[in-house]
A tleap script that builds the chain and sets N, CA, C and O, in Angstrom:
source leaprc.protein.ff14SB
mol = sequence {
  NMET ASP PHE LYS ALA ALA MET THR GLU TRP
  VAL ALA LEU LYS ALA GLN LEU ALA ALA ALA
  ARG LYS ASP LEU GLY VAL LEU ASN ASN ARG
  GLU LYS ASP LEU ARG LYS PHE VAL THR LYS
  HIE MET LYS GLU ASN GLU ILE ASP THR VAL
  LYS VAL GLN ASP LYS VAL LYS VAL ASN PHE
  LYS THR LYS LYS THR LYS GLY SER LEU THR
  LYS GLU VAL ILE LYS LYS GLY LEU GLY THR
  PHE PHE GLY GLY ASN GLU ALA GLN VAL GLU
  GLY ALA PHE GLN ALA ILE LEU ASP ALA ALA
  PRO VAL LYS GLU SER ASP GLY VAL MET VAL
  THR GLY LEU LYS ALA LEU LEU GLU CALA
}
set mol.1.N position { -5.408 18.741 -32.112 }
set mol.1.CA position { -5.573 17.928 -33.297 }
set mol.1.C position { -4.187 17.609 -33.845 }
set mol.1.O position { -3.344 18.489 -34.023 }
set mol.2.N position { -3.987 16.361 -34.097 }
set mol.2.CA position { -2.691 16.031 -34.624 }
set mol.2.C position { -2.662 16.068 -36.179 }
set mol.2.O position { -3.724 16.073 -36.801 }
set mol.3.N position { -1.620 16.090 -36.730 }
set mol.3.CA position { -1.413 16.219 -38.284 }
set mol.3.C position { -2.100 15.154 -39.032 }
set mol.3.O position { -2.779 15.451 -40.015 }
set mol.4.N position { -1.972 13.923 -38.636 }
set mol.4.CA position { -2.543 12.726 -39.415 }
set mol.4.C position { -4.052 12.793 -39.378 }
set mol.4.O position { -4.671 12.566 -40.417 }
set mol.5.N position { -4.710 13.095 -38.226 }
set mol.5.CA position { -6.082 13.307 -38.094 }
set mol.5.C position { -6.634 14.299 -38.949 }
set mol.5.O position { -7.640 14.109 -39.633 }
set mol.6.N position { -5.890 15.510 -38.910 }
set mol.6.CA position { -6.380 16.611 -39.707 }
set mol.6.C position { -6.233 16.328 -41.181 }
set mol.6.O position { -7.041 16.782 -41.990 }
set mol.7.N position { -5.187 15.564 -41.542 }
set mol.7.CA position { -5.005 15.276 -42.982 }
set mol.7.C position { -6.163 14.307 -43.468 }
set mol.7.O position { -6.719 14.485 -44.552 }
set mol.8.N position { -6.497 13.273 -42.607 }
set mol.8.CA position { -7.441 12.372 -43.026 }
set mol.8.C position { -8.865 13.017 -43.104 }
set mol.8.O position { -9.647 12.730 -44.010 }
set mol.9.N position { -9.153 13.891 -42.121 }
set mol.9.CA position { -10.434 14.560 -42.201 }
set mol.9.C position { -10.545 15.448 -43.413 }
set mol.9.O position { -11.570 15.452 -44.094 }
set mol.10.N position { -9.427 16.252 -43.706 }
set mol.10.CA position { -9.319 17.109 -44.861 }
set mol.10.C position { -9.604 16.323 -46.184 }
set mol.10.O position { -10.399 16.761 -47.015 }
set mol.11.N position { -8.933 15.155 -46.350 }
set mol.11.CA position { -9.108 14.443 -47.555 }
set mol.11.C position { -10.472 13.963 -47.680 }
set mol.11.O position { -11.007 13.950 -48.789 }
set mol.12.N position { -11.133 13.533 -46.552 }
set mol.12.CA position { -12.481 12.942 -46.667 }
set mol.12.C position { -13.464 14.177 -46.987 }
set mol.12.O position { -14.441 13.973 -47.708 }
set mol.13.N position { -13.241 15.319 -46.514 }
set mol.13.CA position { -13.977 16.448 -46.712 }
set mol.13.C position { -13.940 16.881 -48.139 }
set mol.13.O position { -14.953 17.235 -48.742 }
set mol.14.N position { -12.704 16.840 -48.683 }
set mol.14.CA position { -12.387 17.119 -50.100 }
set mol.14.C position { -13.262 16.198 -51.011 }
set mol.14.O position { -13.907 16.638 -51.963 }
set mol.15.N position { -13.231 14.884 -50.642 }
set mol.15.CA position { -14.054 13.902 -51.391 }
set mol.15.C position { -15.487 14.247 -51.417 }
set mol.15.O position { -16.132 14.185 -52.463 }
set mol.16.N position { -16.034 14.631 -50.216 }
set mol.16.CA position { -17.473 14.943 -50.134 }
set mol.16.C position { -17.764 16.194 -50.941 }
set mol.16.O position { -18.774 16.266 -51.641 }
set mol.17.N position { -16.894 17.170 -50.846 }
set mol.17.CA position { -17.167 18.451 -51.621 }
set mol.17.C position { -17.013 18.148 -53.149 }
set mol.17.O position { -17.775 18.713 -53.934 }
set mol.18.N position { -16.099 17.315 -53.585 }
set mol.18.CA position { -16.086 16.952 -54.928 }
set mol.18.C position { -17.419 16.276 -55.371 }
set mol.18.O position { -17.925 16.603 -56.445 }
set mol.19.N position { -17.949 15.419 -54.637 }
set mol.19.CA position { -19.245 14.764 -55.070 }
set mol.19.C position { -20.324 15.758 -55.075 }
set mol.19.O position { -21.173 15.720 -55.966 }
set mol.20.N position { -20.358 16.676 -54.115 }
set mol.20.CA position { -21.471 17.716 -54.049 }
set mol.20.C position { -21.274 18.639 -55.214 }
set mol.20.O position { -22.281 19.083 -55.768 }
set mol.21.N position { -20.035 18.986 -55.661 }
set mol.21.CA position { -19.766 19.892 -56.723 }
set mol.21.C position { -20.286 19.197 -58.046 }
set mol.21.O position { -20.911 19.828 -58.898 }
set mol.22.N position { -19.997 17.910 -58.150 }
set mol.22.CA position { -20.463 17.206 -59.305 }
set mol.22.C position { -21.997 17.281 -59.447 }
set mol.22.O position { -22.522 17.565 -60.523 }
set mol.23.N position { -22.682 17.025 -58.354 }
set mol.23.CA position { -24.166 17.117 -58.345 }
set mol.23.C position { -24.640 18.607 -58.603 }
set mol.23.O position { -25.631 18.824 -59.301 }
set mol.24.N position { -23.964 19.551 -58.065 }
set mol.24.CA position { -24.398 20.944 -58.336 }
set mol.24.C position { -24.059 21.342 -59.767 }
set mol.24.O position { -24.777 22.169 -60.330 }
set mol.25.N position { -23.012 20.808 -60.391 }
set mol.25.CA position { -22.629 21.086 -61.720 }
set mol.25.C position { -23.747 20.695 -62.681 }
set mol.25.O position { -23.996 21.404 -63.656 }
set mol.26.N position { -24.408 19.601 -62.427 }
set mol.26.CA position { -25.623 19.205 -63.316 }
set mol.26.C position { -26.758 20.215 -63.162 }
set mol.26.O position { -27.330 20.667 -64.154 }
set mol.27.N position { -27.095 20.582 -61.872 }
set mol.27.CA position { -28.092 21.627 -61.733 }
set mol.27.C position { -27.690 22.951 -62.349 }
set mol.27.O position { -28.489 23.583 -63.040 }
set mol.28.N position { -26.430 23.388 -62.099 }
set mol.28.CA position { -25.984 24.616 -62.717 }
set mol.28.C position { -26.045 24.631 -64.197 }
set mol.28.O position { -26.434 25.650 -64.769 }
set mol.29.N position { -25.691 23.583 -64.856 }
set mol.29.CA position { -25.742 23.473 -66.333 }
set mol.29.C position { -27.162 23.451 -66.835 }
set mol.29.O position { -27.401 23.966 -67.927 }
set mol.30.N position { -28.118 22.898 -66.131 }
set mol.30.CA position { -29.498 22.948 -66.560 }
set mol.30.C position { -30.055 24.369 -66.297 }
set mol.30.O position { -30.813 24.859 -67.134 }
set mol.31.N position { -29.743 25.010 -65.257 }
set mol.31.CA position { -30.162 26.399 -64.938 }
set mol.31.C position { -29.608 27.298 -66.132 }
set mol.31.O position { -30.318 28.129 -66.699 }
set mol.32.N position { -28.341 27.070 -66.446 }
set mol.32.CA position { -27.735 27.855 -67.494 }
set mol.32.C position { -28.383 27.812 -68.817 }
set mol.32.O position { -28.574 28.814 -69.506 }
set mol.33.N position { -28.738 26.517 -69.168 }
set mol.33.CA position { -29.449 26.373 -70.485 }
set mol.33.C position { -30.824 27.011 -70.456 }
set mol.33.O position { -31.224 27.702 -71.392 }
set mol.34.N position { -31.532 26.773 -69.385 }
set mol.34.CA position { -32.868 27.380 -69.294 }
set mol.34.C position { -32.823 28.950 -69.293 }
set mol.34.O position { -33.678 29.601 -69.895 }
set mol.35.N position { -31.806 29.530 -68.603 }
set mol.35.CA position { -31.569 30.981 -68.605 }
set mol.35.C position { -31.275 31.491 -70.050 }
set mol.35.O position { -31.781 32.536 -70.461 }
set mol.36.N position { -30.459 30.737 -70.791 }
set mol.36.CA position { -30.142 31.101 -72.196 }
set mol.36.C position { -31.452 31.106 -73.066 }
set mol.36.O position { -31.729 32.028 -73.833 }
set mol.37.N position { -32.181 30.064 -72.889 }
set mol.37.CA position { -33.420 29.889 -73.654 }
set mol.37.C position { -34.340 31.057 -73.350 }
set mol.37.O position { -34.743 31.780 -74.261 }
set mol.38.N position { -34.680 31.253 -72.070 }
set mol.38.CA position { -35.608 32.347 -71.703 }
set mol.38.C position { -35.145 33.699 -72.192 }
set mol.38.O position { -35.909 34.472 -72.770 }
set mol.39.N position { -33.756 33.991 -71.925 }
set mol.39.CA position { -33.191 35.262 -72.471 }
set mol.39.C position { -33.464 35.423 -73.976 }
set mol.39.O position { -34.062 36.413 -74.397 }
set mol.40.N position { -33.027 34.455 -74.774 }
set mol.40.CA position { -33.165 34.427 -76.215 }
set mol.40.C position { -34.676 34.665 -76.602 }
set mol.40.O position { -34.976 35.470 -77.483 }
set mol.41.N position { -35.566 33.969 -75.941 }
set mol.41.CA position { -36.966 34.072 -76.306 }
set mol.41.C position { -37.528 35.543 -75.963 }
set mol.41.O position { -38.283 36.145 -76.726 }
set mol.42.N position { -37.119 36.008 -74.846 }
set mol.42.CA position { -37.597 37.313 -74.459 }
set mol.42.C position { -37.067 38.423 -75.323 }
set mol.42.O position { -37.757 39.396 -75.626 }
set mol.43.N position { -35.794 38.248 -75.720 }
set mol.43.CA position { -35.099 39.233 -76.608 }
set mol.43.C position { -35.744 39.222 -77.974 }
set mol.43.O position { -36.038 40.274 -78.540 }
set mol.44.N position { -35.962 38.045 -78.497 }
set mol.44.CA position { -36.551 37.901 -79.841 }
set mol.44.C position { -37.983 38.393 -79.924 }
set mol.44.O position { -38.406 38.957 -80.934 }
set mol.45.N position { -38.696 38.180 -78.884 }
set mol.45.CA position { -40.161 38.556 -78.793 }
set mol.45.C position { -40.286 39.906 -78.154 }
set mol.45.O position { -41.410 40.359 -77.939 }
set mol.46.N position { -39.212 40.577 -77.838 }
set mol.46.CA position { -39.304 41.911 -77.268 }
set mol.46.C position { -40.215 42.008 -75.948 }
set mol.46.O position { -41.002 42.934 -75.746 }
set mol.47.N position { -40.006 40.946 -75.091 }
set mol.47.CA position { -40.738 40.904 -73.836 }
set mol.47.C position { -39.818 41.406 -72.786 }
set mol.47.O position { -38.680 40.955 -72.656 }
set mol.48.N position { -40.342 42.393 -71.998 }
set mol.48.CA position { -39.502 42.943 -70.949 }
set mol.48.C position { -39.706 42.357 -69.547 }
set mol.48.O position { -38.782 42.293 -68.736 }
set mol.49.N position { -40.930 41.940 -69.297 }
set mol.49.CA position { -41.365 41.350 -67.973 }
set mol.49.C position { -42.361 40.256 -68.085 }
set mol.49.O position { -43.332 40.351 -68.835 }
set mol.50.N position { -42.131 39.233 -67.356 }
set mol.50.CA position { -43.106 38.087 -67.320 }
set mol.50.C position { -43.315 37.798 -65.892 }
set mol.50.O position { -42.383 37.691 -65.094 }
set mol.51.N position { -44.738 37.657 -65.542 }
set mol.51.CA position { -45.014 37.255 -64.163 }
set mol.51.C position { -45.087 35.738 -64.254 }
set mol.51.O position { -45.792 35.183 -65.097 }
set mol.52.N position { -44.329 35.061 -63.349 }
set mol.52.CA position { -44.272 33.542 -63.323 }
set mol.52.C position { -45.237 33.103 -62.261 }
set mol.52.O position { -46.111 32.297 -62.582 }
set mol.53.N position { -45.172 33.543 -61.047 }
set mol.53.CA position { -45.917 33.205 -59.935 }
set mol.53.C position { -46.359 34.447 -59.171 }
set mol.53.O position { -45.977 35.562 -59.525 }
set mol.54.N position { -47.158 34.263 -58.128 }
set mol.54.CA position { -47.457 35.418 -57.297 }
set mol.54.C position { -46.189 35.953 -56.749 }
set mol.54.O position { -45.452 35.223 -56.087 }
set mol.55.N position { -45.871 37.301 -57.013 }
set mol.55.CA position { -44.772 37.971 -56.551 }
set mol.55.C position { -43.482 37.572 -57.227 }
set mol.55.O position { -42.436 38.064 -56.804 }
set mol.56.N position { -43.461 36.746 -58.215 }
set mol.56.CA position { -42.211 36.331 -58.896 }
set mol.56.C position { -42.328 36.690 -60.379 }
set mol.56.O position { -43.232 36.241 -61.083 }
set mol.57.N position { -41.367 37.526 -60.828 }
set mol.57.CA position { -41.339 38.051 -62.069 }
set mol.57.C position { -40.015 37.874 -62.735 }
set mol.57.O position { -39.001 37.881 -62.037 }
set mol.58.N position { -39.941 37.720 -64.002 }
set mol.58.CA position { -38.600 37.624 -64.732 }
set mol.58.C position { -38.597 38.952 -65.597 }
set mol.58.O position { -39.520 39.277 -66.345 }
set mol.59.N position { -37.445 39.667 -65.396 }
set mol.59.CA position { -37.311 40.903 -66.248 }
set mol.59.C position { -36.093 40.669 -67.182 }
set mol.59.O position { -35.099 40.032 -66.831 }
set mol.60.N position { -36.261 41.254 -68.433 }
set mol.60.CA position { -35.261 41.181 -69.511 }
set mol.60.C position { -34.633 42.632 -69.525 }
set mol.60.O position { -35.361 43.623 -69.580 }
set mol.61.N position { -33.339 42.715 -69.476 }
set mol.61.CA position { -32.686 43.908 -69.632 }
set mol.61.C position { -31.346 43.667 -70.452 }
set mol.61.O position { -30.732 42.602 -70.395 }
set mol.62.N position { -30.978 44.676 -71.165 }
set mol.62.CA position { -29.710 44.678 -71.995 }
set mol.62.C position { -28.827 45.624 -71.331 }
set mol.62.O position { -29.229 46.740 -70.999 }
set mol.63.N position { -27.590 45.204 -71.115 }
set mol.63.CA position { -26.582 46.080 -70.428 }
set mol.63.C position { -25.279 46.035 -71.218 }
set mol.63.O position { -24.811 44.952 -71.572 }
set mol.64.N position { -24.739 47.095 -71.476 }
set mol.64.CA position { -23.422 47.214 -72.211 }
set mol.64.C position { -22.304 47.491 -71.199 }
set mol.64.O position { -22.444 48.397 -70.377 }
set mol.65.N position { -21.262 46.778 -71.235 }
set mol.65.CA position { -20.053 47.035 -70.400 }
set mol.65.C position { -18.840 47.002 -71.227 }
set mol.65.O position { -18.803 46.452 -72.328 }
set mol.66.N position { -17.790 47.638 -70.642 }
set mol.66.CA position { -16.474 47.530 -71.337 }
set mol.66.C position { -15.860 46.138 -71.103 }
set mol.66.O position { -16.089 45.507 -70.071 }
set mol.67.N position { -15.095 45.693 -72.064 }
set mol.67.CA position { -14.505 44.379 -72.053 }
set mol.67.C position { -13.292 44.468 -71.030 }
set mol.67.O position { -12.931 45.531 -70.523 }
set mol.68.N position { -12.704 43.238 -70.784 }
set mol.68.CA position { -11.554 43.072 -70.004 }
set mol.68.C position { -10.303 43.894 -70.494 }
set mol.68.O position { -10.125 44.152 -71.684 }
set mol.69.N position { -9.529 44.250 -69.579 }
set mol.69.CA position { -8.157 44.923 -69.968 }
set mol.69.C position { -7.183 43.832 -70.241 }
set mol.69.O position { -6.610 43.296 -69.292 }
set mol.70.N position { -6.957 43.473 -71.436 }
set mol.70.CA position { -6.083 42.369 -71.859 }
set mol.70.C position { -4.834 42.919 -72.552 }
set mol.70.O position { -4.757 44.091 -72.920 }
set mol.71.N position { -3.850 42.006 -72.714 }
set mol.71.CA position { -2.579 42.495 -73.398 }
set mol.71.C position { -2.891 43.082 -74.763 }
set mol.71.O position { -2.324 44.097 -75.169 }
set mol.72.N position { -3.856 42.383 -75.499 }
set mol.72.CA position { -4.192 42.909 -76.834 }
set mol.72.C position { -4.754 44.284 -76.818 }
set mol.72.O position { -4.373 45.157 -77.598 }
set mol.73.N position { -5.762 44.476 -75.820 }
set mol.73.CA position { -6.342 45.800 -75.739 }
set mol.73.C position { -5.318 46.835 -75.328 }
set mol.73.O position { -5.383 47.944 -75.860 }
set mol.74.N position { -4.448 46.600 -74.499 }
set mol.74.CA position { -3.354 47.590 -74.025 }
set mol.74.C position { -2.532 47.911 -75.306 }
set mol.74.O position { -2.276 49.080 -75.594 }
set mol.75.N position { -2.116 46.856 -76.078 }
set mol.75.CA position { -1.252 47.098 -77.248 }
set mol.75.C position { -2.030 47.935 -78.263 }
set mol.75.O position { -1.461 48.821 -78.901 }
set mol.76.N position { -3.313 47.662 -78.416 }
set mol.76.CA position { -4.167 48.419 -79.430 }
set mol.76.C position { -4.211 49.902 -78.962 }
set mol.76.O position { -4.024 50.831 -79.749 }
set mol.77.N position { -4.461 50.070 -77.669 }
set mol.77.CA position { -4.507 51.464 -77.228 }
set mol.77.C position { -3.169 52.224 -77.270 }
set mol.77.O position { -3.140 53.415 -77.580 }
set mol.78.N position { -2.118 51.564 -76.971 }
set mol.78.CA position { -0.802 52.145 -77.169 }
set mol.78.C position { -0.531 52.459 -78.653 }
set mol.78.O position { -0.008 53.515 -79.008 }
set mol.79.N position { -0.911 51.492 -79.494 }
set mol.79.CA position { -0.782 51.757 -80.918 }
set mol.79.C position { -1.479 53.005 -81.429 }
set mol.79.O position { -0.918 53.740 -82.242 }
set mol.80.N position { -2.671 53.247 -80.972 }
set mol.80.CA position { -3.534 54.496 -81.246 }
set mol.80.C position { -2.750 55.607 -80.668 }
set mol.80.O position { -2.454 56.568 -81.378 }
set mol.81.N position { -2.386 55.541 -79.403 }
set mol.81.CA position { -1.740 56.738 -78.744 }
set mol.81.C position { -0.456 57.076 -79.407 }
set mol.81.O position { -0.193 58.271 -79.548 }
set mol.82.N position { 0.397 56.158 -79.843 }
set mol.82.CA position { 1.639 56.481 -80.360 }
set mol.82.C position { 1.536 56.522 -81.928 }
set mol.82.O position { 2.583 56.516 -82.576 }
set mol.83.N position { 0.386 56.561 -82.531 }
set mol.83.CA position { 0.277 56.791 -83.919 }
set mol.83.C position { 0.822 55.566 -84.786 }
set mol.83.O position { 1.229 55.710 -85.939 }
set mol.84.N position { 0.789 54.396 -84.141 }
set mol.84.CA position { 1.250 53.208 -84.887 }
set mol.84.C position { 2.787 52.954 -84.833 }
set mol.84.O position { 3.293 52.013 -85.445 }
set mol.85.N position { 3.524 53.844 -84.063 }
set mol.85.CA position { 4.928 53.617 -83.946 }
set mol.85.C position { 5.322 52.423 -83.059 }
set mol.85.O position { 5.289 52.464 -81.829 }
set mol.86.N position { 5.689 51.386 -83.767 }
set mol.86.CA position { 5.811 50.003 -83.174 }
set mol.86.C position { 6.892 49.964 -82.029 }
set mol.86.O position { 6.748 49.256 -81.032 }
set mol.87.N position { 7.983 50.773 -82.241 }
set mol.87.CA position { 9.009 50.773 -81.255 }
set mol.87.C position { 8.557 51.377 -79.939 }
set mol.87.O position { 8.837 50.858 -78.858 }
set mol.88.N position { 7.860 52.470 -80.064 }
set mol.88.CA position { 7.249 53.100 -78.877 }
set mol.88.C position { 6.224 52.264 -78.233 }
set mol.88.O position { 6.190 52.200 -77.005 }
set mol.89.N position { 5.365 51.604 -78.981 }
set mol.89.CA position { 4.338 50.695 -78.472 }
set mol.89.C position { 5.009 49.575 -77.695 }
set mol.89.O position { 4.605 49.292 -76.567 }
set mol.90.N position { 6.028 48.924 -78.266 }
set mol.90.CA position { 6.732 47.826 -77.605 }
set mol.90.C position { 7.422 48.267 -76.320 }
set mol.90.O position { 7.359 47.605 -75.283 }
set mol.91.N position { 8.071 49.395 -76.434 }
set mol.91.CA position { 8.749 49.903 -75.233 }
set mol.91.C position { 7.777 50.270 -74.067 }
set mol.91.O position { 8.018 49.995 -72.892 }
set mol.92.N position { 6.672 50.907 -74.495 }
set mol.92.CA position { 5.725 51.223 -73.410 }
set mol.92.C position { 5.103 49.998 -72.878 }
set mol.92.O position { 4.914 49.907 -71.665 }
set mol.93.N position { 4.749 48.990 -73.730 }
set mol.93.CA position { 4.131 47.751 -73.277 }
set mol.93.C position { 5.056 47.055 -72.328 }
set mol.93.O position { 4.637 46.621 -71.255 }
set mol.94.N position { 6.399 46.929 -72.726 }
set mol.94.CA position { 7.326 46.217 -71.876 }
set mol.94.C position { 7.490 46.925 -70.546 }
set mol.94.O position { 7.695 46.255 -69.533 }
set mol.95.N position { 7.410 48.252 -70.497 }
set mol.95.CA position { 7.413 48.944 -69.227 }
set mol.95.C position { 6.245 48.622 -68.340 }
set mol.95.O position { 6.365 48.495 -67.122 }
set mol.96.N position { 5.124 48.497 -68.982 }
set mol.96.CA position { 3.843 48.135 -68.221 }
set mol.96.C position { 4.062 46.728 -67.634 }
set mol.96.O position { 3.804 46.518 -66.449 }
set mol.97.N position { 4.543 45.744 -68.458 }
set mol.97.CA position { 4.767 44.411 -67.956 }
set mol.97.C position { 5.769 44.315 -66.900 }
set mol.97.O position { 5.584 43.566 -65.941 }
set mol.98.N position { 6.789 45.009 -67.016 }
set mol.98.CA position { 7.902 45.039 -65.993 }
set mol.98.C position { 7.382 45.656 -64.683 }
set mol.98.O position { 7.859 45.300 -63.605 }
set mol.99.N position { 6.405 46.579 -64.768 }
set mol.99.CA position { 5.925 47.230 -63.553 }
set mol.99.C position { 4.829 46.311 -62.799 }
set mol.99.O position { 4.373 46.663 -61.711 }
set mol.100.N position { 4.450 45.176 -63.403 }
set mol.100.CA position { 3.429 44.340 -62.782 }
set mol.100.C position { 4.139 43.652 -61.587 }
set mol.100.O position { 5.277 43.189 -61.665 }
set mol.101.N position { 3.368 43.627 -60.479 }
set mol.101.CA position { 3.970 43.010 -59.236 }
set mol.101.C position { 3.963 41.526 -59.359 }
set mol.101.O position { 3.092 40.940 -60.003 }
set mol.102.N position { 4.993 40.884 -58.704 }
set mol.102.CA position { 5.026 39.432 -58.665 }
set mol.102.C position { 4.287 38.928 -57.489 }
set mol.102.O position { 4.462 39.416 -56.373 }
set mol.103.N position { 3.425 37.914 -57.730 }
set mol.103.CA position { 2.563 37.500 -56.620 }
set mol.103.C position { 2.895 36.091 -56.319 }
set mol.103.O position { 2.956 35.270 -57.234 }
set mol.104.N position { 3.122 35.754 -55.040 }
set mol.104.CA position { 3.424 34.383 -54.624 }
set mol.104.C position { 2.385 33.883 -53.806 }
set mol.104.O position { 1.873 34.613 -52.956 }
set mol.105.N position { 1.988 32.616 -53.986 }
set mol.105.CA position { 0.972 31.921 -53.051 }
set mol.105.C position { 1.427 30.563 -52.797 }
set mol.105.O position { 2.075 29.925 -53.627 }
set mol.106.N position { 1.067 30.085 -51.568 }
set mol.106.CA position { 1.338 28.779 -51.157 }
set mol.106.C position { 0.053 27.907 -51.205 }
set mol.106.O position { -1.044 28.419 -50.986 }
set mol.107.N position { 0.192 26.613 -51.486 }
set mol.107.CA position { -0.981 25.777 -51.465 }
set mol.107.C position { -0.624 24.382 -51.495 }
set mol.107.O position { 0.516 24.039 -51.808 }
set mol.108.N position { -1.565 23.514 -51.176 }
set mol.108.CA position { -1.376 22.030 -51.155 }
set mol.108.C position { -2.453 21.427 -52.114 }
set mol.108.O position { -3.483 22.050 -52.374 }
set mol.109.N position { -2.194 20.261 -52.602 }
set mol.109.CA position { -3.217 19.603 -53.596 }
set mol.109.C position { -3.303 18.200 -53.214 }
set mol.109.O position { -2.338 17.562 -52.792 }
set mol.110.N position { -4.544 17.705 -53.379 }
set mol.110.CA position { -4.842 16.287 -53.086 }
set mol.110.C position { -4.997 15.597 -54.435 }
set mol.110.O position { -5.729 16.093 -55.292 }
set mol.111.N position { -4.335 14.480 -54.645 }
set mol.111.CA position { -4.481 13.692 -55.817 }
set mol.111.C position { -5.111 12.281 -55.489 }
set mol.111.O position { -4.922 11.797 -54.374 }
set mol.112.N position { -5.782 11.681 -56.343 }
set mol.112.CA position { -6.311 10.410 -56.176 }
set mol.112.C position { -7.787 10.405 -55.515 }
set mol.112.O position { -8.244 9.366 -55.038 }
set mol.113.N position { -8.456 11.535 -55.513 }
set mol.113.CA position { -9.721 11.673 -54.947 }
set mol.113.C position { -10.809 10.875 -55.686 }
set mol.113.O position { -11.773 10.393 -55.092 }
set mol.114.N position { -10.609 10.759 -57.004 }
set mol.114.CA position { -11.555 9.891 -57.767 }
set mol.114.C position { -11.584 8.556 -57.288 }
set mol.114.O position { -12.683 8.009 -57.199 }
set mol.115.N position { -10.493 7.903 -56.945 }
set mol.115.CA position { -10.565 6.596 -56.365 }
set mol.115.C position { -11.241 6.465 -55.058 }
set mol.115.O position { -11.858 5.444 -54.756 }
set mol.116.N position { -11.126 7.526 -54.254 }
set mol.116.CA position { -11.821 7.514 -52.911 }
set mol.116.C position { -13.305 7.742 -53.179 }
set mol.116.O position { -14.090 7.234 -52.378 }
set mol.117.N position { -13.810 8.472 -54.252 }
set mol.117.CA position { -15.168 8.635 -54.467 }
set mol.117.C position { -15.832 7.393 -54.955 }
set mol.117.O position { -17.000 7.114 -54.684 }
set mol.118.N position { -15.043 6.659 -55.684 }
set mol.118.CA position { -15.566 5.412 -56.315 }
set mol.118.C position { -15.652 4.259 -55.340 }
set mol.118.O position { -16.415 3.312 -55.525 }
set mol.119.N position { -14.840 4.367 -54.285 }
set mol.119.CA position { -14.904 3.248 -53.270 }
set mol.119.C position { -16.111 3.219 -52.405 }
set mol.119.O position { -16.240 2.340 -51.553 }
savepdb mol mol.pdb
quit
């Protein structure tokens, strides 16, 4: 396969995928809205299971999880650990940031797909 043919095929495929993602986006948004409505209704009415069809049920459950490990969370934890000593907090936080590995990635990007989709 030569470069020009691969490039042409790739751009055409990207255009098809963009159109499909747009259509899927509409369906995903509707599913999300319906899921929110059903969840809210089941929670407010304390319903734990609803049989929708033969062998199809919807179950409501509440699950608690820890939040993401963010810079703010790390600083708050260091502040608690060091008893509010800002110099120690900043020093430890900077050491954590300095220890983070640098990640490099390569990629290519297609521009002008919108015009191709409209053609």
